[in-house]
N, C-alpha and C positions, 0 to 999 in steps of 0.2 A: 205436825208434829215435827221436831228437826231432823237433819241428815244423820246426826248424831243417833240419834234416839231411838230412828228407824233400824240402823244398822247396829246398832247391839241386842234389839230385840231378835232378828236374824242372826245375830254370833252367839243368843242366846239359845233359840229354835234349834242351831245345827251342834250348837253344845249337845244338846239334849241328845236330838240323832246321831250323835257317833256315842254317846255313851251306852245308846241302846242298844249298837251295832258290836260293841266292842262285845270281840271273845270271850276276854279277863275281863272283868270287870270294875279293876283297879287302872284308878289313872297314876303315872310318875309323879316323885314330889313335884317339882315344877311347872305339871300340866295342873296339878291342884290346886297349886298356888294362882295358878292363872283364873282357872274354873271359879275360887272363891273371888277372886275380883270380878272378873266379869258380870259372878248373879250376888254383885254386893254386900259378901260375904266379911269382907276386908275393904279398906278405903284405898286401900296401895298393895300391891305386889309385892315381895322383898325377897332376893333369890340372895343365896352365899355361892357366888361362882368362885372355885379355885381361891380361894378367903380373902374375897372383894366383894363386899355388899353394894348388889343393886340392885336396884327400886324403881319401880315404873307406878307413876303417878297418872292421876283423869288431867292432867294438863291443860293446855288448849286448842284452839286452830292452830298452832303453830310448834305446839311439841307437845310429848305423853302419848297416851291412850286417847285419848280423845283427838290430835292428828291422826293418828295413825288408821284408826275407824275413819273417821270422816273422808280422811285423801287415799287412802291405800285399801280399803277393804271394803272392792265392790270389782266387780267385773269391767273390763278392761280399763278403769284408771290407773296414772303414773305410776310405777311402783306395786302395783297388783299383789295382795297378799290374801293368803285365807285359812279359812280357822284355823285349820291345822297350823299354819305357819305363826300365828298369833298363841294357840296353845305351848309352839316350842321355842316359844323366845329365848329362853334364856337358852336354847341350844347352840346358838349363833357363839354367843361370849365362850358357852363351853368348849365347842368344835369348829368353830369360826376360825379364822384368822386375822390376827391384829394385822390394819395397818397402818405404815407407817408414814407416808406421803399419800401415795395415789390413790381417788379417792377421797382424801380427807382437805374440805375446804376452809378449816375452822382448826387451827393449830390448838385451841383450848378444848378441841374434843379427843373422844377415843373411838375411832371407830373398828366395827370388827363385821368380817365377812363370810359368809358360808355358799357356799356352791353345791346346789341341788336339783343334779341335770342341768339341763337347760337354764335353768333361774337360778338366780345368786340375790343374797339378803343381805342386806348392810345394816346394822344394828349402831346404833349413836348412840354414844355414851358422855353426857357431861358430868366431870368433875364436881364435888361438890364439899363439903366441909367433910371433915375426917377422913376424907380420902374415900367416900363412898359414891356410887355413882347414878345418875336417874337416864333415863331410857328414851330410845325414840328408835321407829324402824322401817324399813322398806322393802319392796323388792327391784331387782334390778335386771334389765337381760330379760 
């Protein structure tokens, strides 16, 4: 079984466990979009954030959801993220800080950073046609 498949299985189990433990049995709109994407109900996760269309695709080992899962969704891996980080991915754009130069290695990309305690998350967005954006993400610090 591939690393991606193993981690998706873990992610799905974690989402189910989180759902069972919720006091309110409802998820926020963007969390529900992610849950549907994780469970393959939808082929992509599309968010409308501050009038901007942001899309998370499966991608590959270098970008997108597969990259996030394979490289960052594991204990102790570089840029480690949690299940809740994944479910709250849209939150980084909604509540994060858009970086101008610091931490932006490619001028063609848009980078948002959100701090939560000692952890920082970066969400990297690549502009595509019609002003829409495609996502990848990791944790720093």
